[in-house]
C-alpha positions as a Python dict, from the first residue, in 0.01 Angstrom:
ca = {
    (1, 'M'): (0, 0, 0),
    (2, 'K'): (260, -201, 252),
    (3, 'K'): (100, -481, 243),
    (4, 'I'): (136, -528, -121),
    (5, 'I'): (485, -393, -118),
    (6, 'T'): (548, -688, 122),
    (7, 'A'): (366, -937, -97),
    (8, 'C'): (562, -768, -429),
    (9, 'V'): (939, -783, -286),
    (10, 'L'): (836, -1149, -143),
    (11, 'L'): (712, -1287, -500),
    (12, 'L'): (1033, -1083, -622),
    (13, 'S'): (1262, -1277, -375),
    (14, 'A'): (1027, -1629, -503),
    (15, 'C'): (1168, -1577, -799),
    (16, 'V'): (1575, -1470, -762),
    (17, 'F'): (1495, -1777, -555),
    (18, 'A'): (1398, -2029, -833),
    (19, 'L'): (1626, -1885, -1098),
    (20, 'S'): (1920, -1954, -878),
    (21, 'A'): (1775, -2328, -781),
    (22, 'Q'): (1783, -2329, -1175),
    (23, 'T'): (2084, -2244, -1275),
    (24, 'V'): (2294, -2477, -946),
    (25, 'E'): (2090, -2753, -1129),
    (26, 'D'): (2220, -2662, -1442),
    (27, 'G'): (2562, -2680, -1420),
    (28, 'E'): (2524, -2958, -1195),
    (29, 'K'): (2377, -3204, -1500),
    (30, 'A'): (2658, -3038, -1676),
    (31, 'L'): (2902, -3184, -1470),
    (32, 'D'): (2776, -3473, -1420),
    (33, 'S'): (2738, -3515, -1831),
    (34, 'V'): (3133, -3396, -1779),
    (35, 'Y'): (3177, -3726, -1570),
    (36, 'E'): (2946, -3975, -1803),
    (37, 'Q'): (3204, -3862, -2068),
    (38, 'V'): (3527, -3875, -1932),
    (39, 'N'): (3470, -4213, -1675),
    (40, 'F'): (3548, -4561, -1756),
    (41, 'G'): (3371, -4680, -1499),
    (42, 'D'): (3529, -5030, -1251),
    (43, 'V'): (3755, -5130, -1541),
    (44, 'D'): (4147, -5128, -1481),
    (45, 'Y'): (4294, -4829, -1638),
    (46, 'S'): (4693, -4742, -1736),
    (47, 'C'): (4864, -4533, -1955),
    (48, 'T'): (5176, -4350, -2013),
    (49, 'V'): (5204, -3976, -1883),
    (50, 'T'): (5489, -3767, -1962),
    (51, 'L'): (5520, -3394, -1792),
    (52, 'I'): (5669, -3139, -1949),
    (53, 'V'): (5730, -2840, -1688),
    (54, 'E'): (5897, -2482, -1788),
    (55, 'K'): (6053, -2199, -1585),
    (56, 'P'): (6131, -1948, -1692),
    (57, 'S'): (6529, -1874, -1718),
    (58, 'E'): (6547, -2279, -1699),
    (59, 'P'): (6637, -2488, -1960),
    (60, 'K'): (6249, -2768, -2028),
    (61, 'S'): (6300, -3083, -1791),
    (62, 'Q'): (6077, -3395, -1859),
    (63, 'M'): (5986, -3679, -1629),
    (64, 'Q'): (5772, -3983, -1745),
    (65, 'F'): (5547, -4253, -1537),
    (66, 'K'): (5372, -4522, -1627),
    (67, 'L'): (5054, -4475, -1443),
    (68, 'F'): (4839, -4785, -1318),
    (69, 'E'): (4430, -4816, -1188),
    (70, 'R'): (4174, -4932, -1028),
    (71, 'P'): (3844, -4780, -959),
    (72, 'E'): (3682, -5034, -833),
    (73, 'K'): (3965, -5101, -537),
    (74, 'E'): (4046, -4754, -455),
    (75, 'Q'): (4368, -4841, -557),
    (76, 'F'): (4624, -4601, -803),
    (77, 'S'): (4954, -4674, -859),
    (78, 'M'): (5224, -4474, -1058),
    (79, 'I'): (5597, -4541, -1139),
    (80, 'Q'): (5912, -4314, -1247),
    (81, 'I'): (6030, -4366, -1574),
    (82, 'L'): (6242, -4077, -1682),
    (83, 'P'): (6467, -3865, -1599),
    (84, 'E'): (6705, -4160, -1557),
    (85, 'A'): (6820, -4073, -1159),
    (86, 'D'): (6428, -4052, -1040),
    (87, 'K'): (6379, -4398, -1167),
    (88, 'G'): (6150, -4631, -983),
    (89, 'N'): (6006, -4393, -774),
    (90, 'G'): (5643, -4358, -725),
    (91, 'Y'): (5316, -4348, -570),
    (92, 'L'): (5109, -4627, -443),
    (93, 'R'): (4688, -4527, -312),
    (94, 'E'): (4465, -4748, -154),
    (95, 'G'): (4182, -4538, -59),
    (96, 'D'): (4173, -4280, 160),
    (97, 'N'): (4565, -4364, 179),
    (98, 'L'): (4826, -4186, -24),
    (99, 'W'): (5249, -4255, 3),
    (100, 'Y'): (5530, -4148, -187),
    (101, 'Y'): (5809, -4448, -255),
    (102, 'D'): (6190, -4293, -270),
    (103, 'A'): (6335, -4526, -465),
    (104, 'V'): (6737, -4425, -345),
    (105, 'G'): (6586, -4430, 75),
    (106, 'R'): (6385, -4716, -41),
    (107, 'K'): (6122, -4585, 217),
    (108, 'F'): (5773, -4492, 152),
    (109, 'Q'): (5572, -4201, 329),
    (110, 'H'): (5215, -4072, 310),
    (111, 'T'): (5173, -3762, 111),
    (112, 'S'): (4790, -3585, -31),
    (113, 'I'): (4639, -3557, -322),
    (114, 'K'): (4697, -3185, -356),
    (115, 'E'): (5007, -3213, -374),
    (116, 'N'): (5273, -3112, -699),
    (117, 'I'): (5399, -3432, -824),
    (118, 'G'): (5809, -3356, -856),
    (119, 'D'): (5874, -2947, -973),
    (120, 'S'): (5598, -2973, -1236),
    (121, 'D'): (5211, -2813, -1155),
    (122, 'T'): (5072, -3171, -1210),
    (123, 'K'): (4868, -3261, -912),
    (124, 'I'): (4780, -3644, -820),
    (125, 'S'): (4404, -3558, -779),
    (126, 'D'): (4471, -3374, -1188),
    (127, 'L'): (4560, -3779, -1342),
    (128, 'E'): (4254, -4031, -1103),
    (129, 'T'): (4004, -4096, -1367),
    (130, 'E'): (3760, -4225, -1136),
    (131, 'Y'): (3733, -3875, -911),
    (132, 'N'): (3355, -3746, -936),
    (133, 'W'): (3290, -3386, -869),
    (134, 'R'): (2967, -3481, -593),
    (135, 'D'): (3239, -3618, -313),
    (136, 'D'): (3427, -3307, -304),
    (137, 'Y'): (3251, -2998, -463),
    (138, 'E'): (2908, -2778, -481),
    (139, 'V'): (2790, -2589, -766),
    (140, 'L'): (2708, -2207, -672),
    (141, 'G'): (2610, -2126, -1017),
    (142, 'S'): (2656, -2148, -1352),
    (143, 'S'): (2564, -1982, -1722),
    (144, 'L'): (2655, -1962, -2075),
    (145, 'G'): (2895, -1863, -2256),
    (146, 'K'): (3210, -1835, -2491),
    (147, 'L'): (3548, -2074, -2529),
    (148, 'G'): (3733, -1889, -2839),
    (149, 'S'): (3509, -2088, -3124),
    (150, 'Y'): (3324, -2278, -2857),
    (151, 'N'): (3017, -2267, -2688),
    (152, 'V'): (3046, -2326, -2333),
    (153, 'I'): (2866, -2358, -2021),
    (154, 'I'): (3067, -2175, -1713),
    (155, 'V'): (3065, -2372, -1380),
    (156, 'E'): (3196, -2232, -1070),
    (157, 'V'): (3230, -2487, -747),
    (158, 'K'): (3343, -2425, -418),
    (159, 'G'): (3545, -2693, -222),
    (160, 'I'): (3262, -2890, 109),
    (161, 'S'): (3571, -3134, 200),
    (162, 'G'): (3975, -3147, 289),
    (163, 'N'): (4010, -3340, 6),
    (164, 'A'): (3951, -3034, -214),
    (165, 'T'): (4247, -2875, -404),
    (166, 'Y'): (4102, -2546, -462),
    (167, 'A'): (3868, -2318, -245),
    (168, 'K'): (3678, -2215, -599),
    (169, 'Q'): (3698, -2369, -962),
    (170, 'V'): (3537, -2190, -1272),
    (171, 'L'): (3464, -2484, -1498),
    (172, 'Y'): (3466, -2412, -1904),
    (173, 'I'): (3185, -2687, -2026),
    (174, 'R'): (3197, -2744, -2369),
    (175, 'K'): (2816, -2742, -2520),
    (176, 'D'): (2790, -2992, -2809),
    (177, 'I'): (3027, -3231, -2638),
    (178, 'P'): (3022, -3247, -2251),
    (179, 'I'): (3382, -3238, -2184),
    (180, 'L'): (3560, -2951, -1951),
    (181, 'L'): (3748, -2731, -2215),
    (182, 'K'): (3928, -2512, -1948),
    (183, 'E'): (3935, -2488, -1545),
    (184, 'E'): (4074, -2176, -1325),
    (185, 'D'): (4199, -2306, -976),
    (186, 'F'): (4080, -1993, -687),
    (187, 'S'): (4269, -1964, -280),
    (188, 'S'): (3986, -1908, -10),
    (189, 'S'): (4105, -1538, -85),
    (190, 'D'): (3910, -1545, -428),
    (191, 'R'): (4322, -1529, -575),
    (192, 'L'): (4338, -1704, -907),
    (193, 'M'): (4642, -1957, -843),
    (194, 'R'): (4576, -2199, -1185),
    (195, 'T'): (4470, -2218, -1505),
    (196, 'I'): (4448, -2524, -1651),
    (197, 'L'): (4328, -2560, -2128),
    (198, 'M'): (4250, -2872, -2231),
    (199, 'P'): (4295, -2853, -2630),
    (200, 'K'): (4370, -3217, -2688),
    (201, 'Y'): (4121, -3504, -2650),
    (202, 'T'): (4119, -3877, -2788),
    (203, 'K'): (3806, -4120, -2797),
    (204, 'V'): (3829, -4444, -2530),
    (205, 'Q'): (3592, -4696, -2608),
    (206, 'G'): (3277, -4486, -2606),
    (207, 'K'): (3467, -4224, -2348),
    (208, 'Y'): (3698, -3924, -2361),
    (209, 'V'): (4052, -3865, -2246),
    (210, 'A'): (4259, -3570, -2253),
    (211, 'T'): (4555, -3622, -2415),
    (212, 'Q'): (4650, -3250, -2369),
    (213, 'V'): (4671, -3029, -2105),
    (214, 'I'): (4839, -2683, -2041),
    (215, 'M'): (4899, -2585, -1651),
    (216, 'R'): (4963, -2240, -1598),
    (217, 'D'): (5119, -2138, -1273),
    (218, 'E'): (4929, -1801, -1171),
    (219, 'L'): (5140, -1683, -930),
    (220, 'N'): (5486, -1723, -1059),
    (221, 'P'): (5398, -1603, -1470),
    (222, 'G'): (5593, -1794, -1735),
    (223, 'E'): (5555, -2100, -1570),
    (224, 'Q'): (5392, -2376, -1614),
    (225, 'T'): (5344, -2805, -1706),
    (226, 'Q'): (5186, -2897, -2000),
    (227, 'Q'): (5074, -3278, -1887),
    (228, 'I'): (5011, -3550, -2188),
    (229, 'I'): (4859, -3904, -2193),
    (230, 'S'): (4993, -4175, -2383),
    (231, 'D'): (4984, -4581, -2456),
    (232, 'I'): (4671, -4587, -2346),
    (233, 'S'): (4484, -4963, -2229),
    (234, 'L'): (4156, -5038, -2015),
    (235, 'N'): (4254, -5416, -2014),
    (236, 'K'): (4246, -5593, -1705),
    (237, 'L'): (4639, -5549, -1424),
    (238, 'P'): (4816, -5781, -1206),
    (239, 'D'): (4751, -5752, -835),
    (240, 'K'): (5104, -5672, -761),
    (241, 'I'): (5118, -5412, -938),
    (242, 'F'): (4901, -5200, -652),
    (243, 'T'): (5099, -5311, -399),
    (244, 'K'): (5431, -5176, -213),
    (245, 'A'): (5644, -5536, -237),
    (246, 'Y'): (5594, -5370, -688),
    (247, 'L'): (5710, -5066, -626),
    (248, 'E'): (6046, -5198, -400),
    (249, 'S'): (6081, -5462, -677),
    (250, 'I'): (6107, -5211, -973),
    (251, 'N'): (6449, -5059, -882),
}
């Protein structure tokens, strides 16, 4: 009898493992499909990024940037154009190095893709189009669900590298078209830090770009940033745009 019970337990454990492995595999496939839908490959990319920041008891504030990206060489630059007082400030990335440029002090300082942009809830990592989830996260599991009227695949991932912006994320992926509709970001203690909603997308040369993104600060109720993407272009960019000299020449 003990042998039979032991055999049943082992068989049940094997079934649970198989189910878990399948669930993880489904989640990986869903995230890979999202990457394929939004990744332009090794072509230059540029756009205008508008950030509308809302905080309780404060008037709305707005920042605007021109963003330039060259995924082939892991190059990224972003130059502030509004408000006027901060015009010329910017960011420059070359591989693993990211600098913030202060136009008034005319100084560069190292920063991180995890840092918020100004007083907003948007991070540099939120804006990079070539980003692949496999670099910094692994899938823990996935399930099917509903988000409003959409059927979604819900994928839970955990950070596995120092570049992971959050310890854990729960991602809601539209099932009929694999695009991200919602993201929940958690700390290592499993506290919800930020919720992101992507209500609007546009299609550019067969790929999808989230043109409206709402980022809610869950630690400070009422605080949120709306991110608007416009003027999208895939035209070849001049090499000089991805240099410190170019940022210094703006003002």
